[in-house]
Structures are given as structure tokens and as C-alpha cells.
N, C-alpha and C positions, 0 to 999 in steps of 0.2 A: 371092178377091183375089190378085192377082199379088204375089209377094214384093217387098219394097221394094228389095232388092239388085238385082233384075233391072231395076227401073225406073231406078235412079239410076246404077249403076256399069257396066253393060254386062258383056260376057263376059270382057274382057281381064284384069281384076284381081279377079275374083270366082271363088269355087269353089263348085260345086254340092254341097250336102250333103243327103243323104236320111236321114231318121229315120222311125220308125213314125208314119204319119199325115200327113206333109208333107215337101215339099222346099223348100229355101230357098237363097239365095245369100249366102255370107259373104265379106266383103271381105278380101283379102290384100294388105297394102301393099307397094309396091316398096321394096326395101332402100335405106337412105340411103347406105351405103358405095358402092354402084354408081351412084348418081344424081350428075349433074354438080353441082359446088359452085354455090351461088347467090351471085353477086357483086352488090354494090350500087353504084349510081352516082347522080350528081346529087342531087336532094332526099333520096333514100333513104340515100345515104352520109352526108349532112349530119345526117339524123335519127339515124343510128347514132352519129355523133360527139357529138351533143347528149345522147343517152342515156348514153354513156360519161362525158361531162363531169359530168352530173348525179349519176351513181354515184360519181365521184371526190369530189365535194363532200360527198355523204352519208357516204362512208367517212371523209373527213377530219374530219367533225364529231365522230366518236367520240374524237378527240384532245382536244377542248375540253369535252366533257361530264364533269362531276365523277365520275359513276359510270356508265360506258358499259354495264356488265353489267345495271344496273337498267333502263336504257332499252331494251336489247335484249330482256330478258325480258318487259317490258310489251308491246312491239310483237309479240313472239312470241305472246303471249296473244291479241292483237287479230287477228293473221293466222289463228290457229287458229279463232277464232270466225267470221271472214269466210269462210274456206274451207268450213267446215261449213254456213254459211248458203247458200252457192251451191248446196249439195246439198239445201237445204230445211229444215234444222234451225231452230228458233224461239228458241233461247236468245239473251239479250241479254248485253252485257258485264257488267252487274250480276249476272246469273245465274251467269256463270262465276266472278266474283270471290267471290260468296257461297258458291258450291260449294267454293271453296278454303278458306273459313273454317269451322271446325267448328261455329259457331253459325248458319250460314247456312240459310235456309229452302229453298235450292235443292239440299240434300244428296241428294235423290232424283231430281233432274232428269236424265233420260236423255240429253237433248241436251247438257247441261253435262258429262256423263261423256264423251261423244264428243269434245267440245272439249278436255277434259283429256287424253284419249288422244293427240290431235294434238300438243299441247304436249310430251308425253312422247316421242312419236315423232320430232319435229323435233330436240329436244335430244339424243336418242340418235343420230340421224343425223349431227348436227354433230360428235359425238365419233367415230363410226365412220368418217367420211370421212377422218379422219387416217390410218387404217390400211388402208382398203379403197378401191378405185377405184369410180367410178360403174358399178354392175354389178348383175346379177340377184341375186347373193347379198346385196348391200347392200339392194336393194329388198325382198327377202323379209324380211330382218331388221326393216326399218323398218315394213313392212306388218303384221308380227306385233304390233308395239307399237301401231300405229294402230288396230287392230281388237280390242284385247285385252279391252275391257269393253263398248263401246257397240254401236251398230248394225253388223251384219255379223260379230259375234264368232262366230256359228255357221257362217260361210261360209268356212272354211278360211283363217284369217289366216296370212300368211307362206308360202302355198303357191300356186304358179302353177296356174291352173285347168286341169282336165282335161275339162271339159264346156263346152258352148257358152253364152255369155251374149249379151245384146242390149240395145239402148238404145231406149226407147219401145215402145209396143205391148204386146201380151199374150203374144207368142211370136215366134220368129225370123221366121216367115212374114209378119207384119204390122208388124215393127219399123221404126223410123226408120233404125236403123243396126245391122248385124250385124258384130261384129269377127271376126278370123280364126278358123277352126276350131281346136279345141284342139290338134290334131296339128301345127298350124303355129306355135303361139305361141312355143315354145322357139327355133325358128330366127329368128323375128322379133326376139325379145329379144337373141339373140346378135349379130345385125346391129346393133341399136341400141347394144349394149354396145361393139362395135368402133368405131362411129361416134363415141362419146363419148370414146374413149381412144386413138385413133390420130391422127397428124398431120392437120391440118384441110384440107390441100389449098388453102389460101388463103381458106377460108370464115371470116368474122369470128366471134368467140366468141359474141356475142349472137345472131347468125343460127343458129349451131349449137344454142344452147340453145332458141331458138324452135322449130326443126325437131324437136329431140329431144322437147320437150313434146308437140307435135302427134302425133309418131309413137307416143309412149307411150300417149296417149289413144286413138289409132287401134287399137293392139294390144289395149288393155284386158285386161291379162294376169291379172287377179284377178277373182274372182266379185263382189267389192264393194270399195269404197274407192279405185277407180282415179283418180277426179277429185281427191280429197284428196291421194293419194300423188303424183300427177303435178304438182300445184302445189307440194308440198313439195320435190320434186326440183329445181324451178327454183332455189330458194334454195341447195340443196346444190351445184348446178352453178356458180352464180355464185361461190361460195367456192372450189370445186375448180378452176375455171379462173383463179383469181387476179384476178378482176374486182373483187371486194370482199374486204377482210380480215375484216370483221365481218359477221355475218348480219343486216344492217339493212334489206334490201329485201324487201318482201313484196307480191306483186302482187294478192292476192285482193280488196282493196278496189276496184281498177280493174276486175278481171274481174267482180266482183259488180255494179258499176254498169253494166257493158256486157255483161251475161250473155248476152242473146240474140245479140248480135254475136259474142261469144266462141264460142258453140256453132256459129253459122252458118259462121264462117270456118274453124273446125276441120273442119267437114263439107265445105267447098269444097276443102280440101286432098285429101280422099278422092275426091269425086265428079268434080272437074274438074282435079285436079293443080295447083291455083292456090295457090302458096306465097307469092308476094310480098304479097298483101293481108294474109295472116296475119302475116307478118314485120313489115310496117308497123304493124299493130295492136299487136303485141308490143312493138316498139321505142317506140311512143308511150306504151304502158303503163309501160315501164321509166322513160322520161324523166319522165312526169307523177308517177309514184309516188315516184321519188327526190327530185324537187323538193318534193313535199308532205311527205315524211318529214323532209327537212332543215329546212323551215320549222317543222314541228311540234316537232322537237327544240329549235330555238331558243326557241320559245314556252314549252316546258316548263322549260328552264333558266332563262328569265327569270321564270316563275311561281314556281319554287322559291326563287329569290333574293329576289324581292319579299316573298313570304310569310315567309321567314326574317327579313327586316328587321322585319316587323310583330311576329313572335314575340319578337324581341330587346328589344322595349319592355316586355315583361311582367316582373314580379317573379319569376314561376315559369318564366322562360325555359328553364333547363336541362332541366326536366321536359318542357315542351311541345315543345322541340326534339327530344327523343327520340321523342315520338309522331309529330311531323312527319316525321322520318326513316323511321319505320316505315310511315307512310301513303304515302310515295314508293314503297315496295316493294309495299304492299298497300293500294290506295286505298279499299277497303271493308274495315273492320276492326271486329271485335267487342271488347267490353270484355274478355271472357275471353281472346281471342287476344292482345290488347295486353298484358295482365298477363303472359302466358306468355312472349312474345318479348322484352319490354323488361326484365323482372325488377322492374318497379315494382309497388307495392301497388295493390289494387283502388281504394281511395279516391283515391290519387294519380292513377291513370289517369282516374278519373271527373272529377276537377277539371281535369285537363289537357284532356280533350275539351270540357268546359264553356268553358274559355278559348278553344279553337279555334272553338267555336260563336260566342262573343261577337265574335271577330275576323272572323267571316263566312267562315272557311276550311273548316269542317266542318259536316255536317248529320246529325242522327240519323234513321234510316230506319224504325224499328219502331213508335215511339210507346209502347213498353212501358217499365215500370220495371225489369224484369229482362231479361237477354239482349239488351241494347241493342247496336246496330250503327251505326257512323258511316261516312260517306263523305267523301273529300277532294274537295270540290265542283268547284273550278276545274280540278284535274287531270283528273277524269273528264269534264268538259265538253270538254276538248281530245281525250281519247282516244275519246269516243263518236262522233265524226264518222263517219258511214256505217255504224254498227253496228246499226241497227234491222233486225230480221228482215224478209226479203222476204215479201210477201203470199202466203198459201197459194193 
């Protein structure tokens, strides 16, 4: 079988690699620094403007949310889950939330461990971006967090690869795509780092982020976790470029819903040097995701307000309000965890959850008399949109 690189990329941008037993062609991307800036006009320029306006509205909503950090952290959990699902993990949002609760049945769920590591990596990255530029050093540090416990932990977390990897197929010779040879990876990353940190030459910020994401995925600089890290870097770049002040935009729901198109358009940037369709897709994703996130935020604020009014009709309102506040942080909550975080007694917590059940605001999940776990039904209904795992 002829190597896929030979079929798709031709000789100009591939490098012949010979190893014992086979030869194959690995793709070496053209550096972004030397490539002409991509300028948008007509409908594409309008699409960029609409995406920026949607981001501005989303960023502004953080000023009216009672607790923006609460909203950010919950969306971060959802983004972590969706990004992992794109790679094939089967955890649900409930699995992730149960994993975080010490009484949860998902405590041994390897997929939930992977999602938990993504949350840790993104939170770490949002802190480090204040001190480090978008750079290989930053990517290495985040990658080490990303793969610290879950899938890929044995594949050199935090270390740029020194061997060949590939996408699809059983070996480089029959792969769908073969990234640059290991000897070229550092140079490719150095070019990407300069592109992210030098003046833009007139290229719009969202265009730069779109191209940077595609280039990172093309370089595939690590042995595992490249897709998850590449999507995480999108959020860091939006904050770093000053497009949003708060990390409220997460694209993985859009990319999951259009996964085949996402992969195909990335591949077309390599095989045919077609950047505009990918940029259009990316901008449409930013616009749609920002609009959806803004509407979801409004719905969540309204839900909390309406439920609080119901709770205020109870005699035991102060106690139930305390549980309600905790359910906003952790919408799946065990009795044991609730006792620990609220400081209320076990009987008081039990009565509080029974009151929430009678109001129709909470549901018990286990059916057990001991180790009971409750979910905040309306809140989870809003959060679960799009979070069912993809079919195997």
C-alpha cells in the first residue's frame, strides 16, 4: 500500500522518512510567520464582526451574574467533558459530578479521571497565562497536568515527542495523516510560538487563533492529548489576546456536534492549503457558541431566582437556602458531602433535601436509605444539553 502522505500531500511539503521495515511521508507544515496574512472581506468580515459582538455580549454577562466564578467553573466542567468526548470517552456529565463527590459511584471511572485532569489543566493554564506567554513551555506545563492520571499518562506527559506519531491506521505507512518527523517538531513549535506573540501584520485576532489551532493540531507535538490540549489553548488565546476577560467561551460542544466537518477542514488546510473554509467554520463556531452560552447564562440566573422564591415560602427557608446555594456549585450532591460543606447536621440536611424534593427542585438518585445522592434537576437539565457521549 502506498503511504497516505504520498497520495495526499505530494512532495513539496512532505519529508520522506525511512525506518526499519518501511518508508513513509510525514507532513511538514509551512510556517505561519512566513505565510501571507489572511484578510477577510464581505460576508467573512461580517461573520468576524458578529462573532466578536457575540463574545462581547457573553463577556458582559459576567457583570450581571450573581456569582460569575460559579458559572465559569460549571462551564469549565462541561467543556472538559465535551473535549474528552470528541476523543471517544464515554463519561456523562453526571459521571463527572459523581466523581467529584466522595460518595459517587463513578469514583473508579477512568473516563471521569480524564475529564477531571482536563479541568485541572485548564484552571492551571488560566493562572500560568498571567506569567507566561503562549509558548512551548506553557504548553508543556499544561500537558503534564492534562495527562497526569488518565489516558496517556504513560506517554511522556509534558514532553515534546522525540518519535513519530500518526493519526488513523496501524502505522505511519497506512495512516490517514502523519505529522512532522520528530526532528522537525521543535522548529515548527518555535514558528507557532513567534506567530502567537509577534505583531499580527493586520491579521484579525480570531483568524490568528483559528490558524494557530489548526497549526498546533497539524504539528501534533505530543504522543497523546494533542486534540484536548489544542482545544484548551483556544480558550487561553481568547483571554491572552484580550478578546474576553473571563474564560466563558468553550468551543467543544460545537466541535463535537460537527466533529467530521471539524476534522475534514483541518485536513484540508494540510492537503490543499485551504484556510478560508476552516476560518469560516471556526468563526461560525465562536458566534454560535457565544450566543448559546449567553442565553444559557440568562436561563440559569432566572432558574436560580425562581427557585429561591419557592424556597423562601418554606418555614425552614434558611436551611434549604444553604443547600440550594451548595447545589448551585455542585448540582449532584451526597448527604455526606452536604453535611461536610455546609456544617449542618445530618438530620437537618436530610430534611432540607426532602423539602427540595417536595418543591420539585431536587431528585434522589440512588434509591438507597444510606449514601443517598441528590441532583438539582432543573439546573442539570440546562447543563446537559449536548453532553451525551458519542456512539462508539
